[in-house]
C-alpha positions, 0 to 999 in steps of 0.5 A: 501475578500480572499487573492489576488495575481498577476500571471506572466501576471499581472492578478488579482488572488485570492486563494480559497479552495476546498474539495472532497467527498471521496465516490462520487468524488464531488468537492466543494468550501468552502464559502469565510469566510471559505477560508479566515480562511484557507488562514490566517493559510496558510500565517503563513508558518513556515514549520509546519503542522497547525490545523484550526478549523472551529467552529463559522461558524455554522452547520456542520462546528462546528465539522470540522478541516482542517490540512494544510501542504505542499506536499514537504519540503520548500516553493516549495511544494503545500499547501494542507490539510485534512478535518476531522469531529471530531464527525464522523471521516470522512475525505476529501482531501483539496486543495488550488488553484489560480483562477482569480478574478470574476471566476465563475468556476474552473476545477480540476482533481481527481483520485480514490485510495480507495477514491477520492482525488485531482490529481496534473496533468491529467493522461489519463484513471486514473484521471477525470475532475471536474467543480466546481462552485465558490461562488461569493465573499461576498456570503455564502452557503445558510443558513450556509449549508455545501458546498457539500450539494445540495440545488436546489429542487423546492418549492414555497415560501409559501411551503418553509416558512411553511416547514422550520417553521415546521422543526425548531419547531420540532428541538426545541421540540426535543432539549428540550426533549433531542431527536435526529434524526434517519433517516430510509429508507423503505425496501418496494418500494411501500408503501400505508401508510408509517406512518403505516408501522411496525418498521421492515419495516425500515432500517437505514443509516450509522452513517456518512450518518445519521449525514449528512442527519440530518444536511441538514434537520436542516438547511432547505435544500431540499436534500442531496447526499448519496453514498451506494457502487457504487450507488448515491442517493439523499435524497429529503425532503418532509414535516417536517419529511420525504421524498424520497431516489431517484436513478436517474440512475436506476429510483428507489425511496423509502420512508425515514422518520425521527424518534425522539429518544434518543441519546442512541436509535439512537446509538444502531440502528446505531451500530447494525448489521442487520441479513441480513448481516450475517457477520460471514457467508459472510466474505470479501468484495463486489467485485463490490465496494471493501468495506468490509461488516464489514465496511458497516453493514447497507447495505443489502448483497446478497449471491448468491445461487449456487456459494455463492458469496456475494455483496451489494444489492445496488451494484448488483441491476442493474445486478439483474434487467437485470437477469445477471450472477454473476459478479464475476464468471459469473455463472447463478443466480436465482435472485428471490431466491437470493433476497428472502434471503435478510431479516431483522428480528425484534422481530421474524418477518421479511420483505424482502428488495425490491431492 
């Protein structure tokens, strides 16, 4: 079990380790086995920062490294860390906390400073509280899944077995052929036969998002969270190679599909900047989510006619739905004309992105 301790009142306690998603602010607890490895490294408290590799736990853990250190000099400082994905470069804030043995939930506070991080104390109007479910001692994340991936999407036992078998078969065939997964979202909200949709009708995710979706799919999970600008989506898998991207807040969904391609074709698709972003013509950042357009090339950008202000289509969607004014200068907007300018070109053809 994880390292145990006793508080000043004599109650039995244990240490657990948490991480926070910098984009969504979701806080999750590491499975016990991972916490034990982190705790073992923390026990060697020689004042130096330590590097803990999580290889051996399978799945996405194979590429994760946690850097552990104290917030201040000496043993009085709080132990914390930074999780880094060696493949994607993505990072998460990591925190070590003391909880009672048998606890099923812990409350922590986070704050957003260009990304969500743990807060040392609650500050009114600045921090937010998160309730974090704790895995029982001895339990692990389902199928070796990374702890931040949601897993509760209903399936009958027969459906679960059939779909997992189909995914495993496809993954094995892809590996033999040297192929990898490229996840795409439909630019059209209503598609009668998505398998017959032309190539130009599909957009791509960022490299990090594509990797997270692929890991969840390979591990037999039923959904994975995706954050685009200020929008929170859930990619819900259905069938062996597809599913839906759902925005519960705005009650919108679109089809997603997985294509088996060569690593070179995947990297080319993920690194290419779609024509709709017009990077040179619309420099700067989205005024709603404060992310630069250069940092988010896979996200469609809307440049408003008249005032010329530009925003991520995902971020400005709720304003367009209610026919609101420009969120930057409050000028009236012809949203029909604005949305009509959101195009993606492919071999001389184009498909408007329906938001």
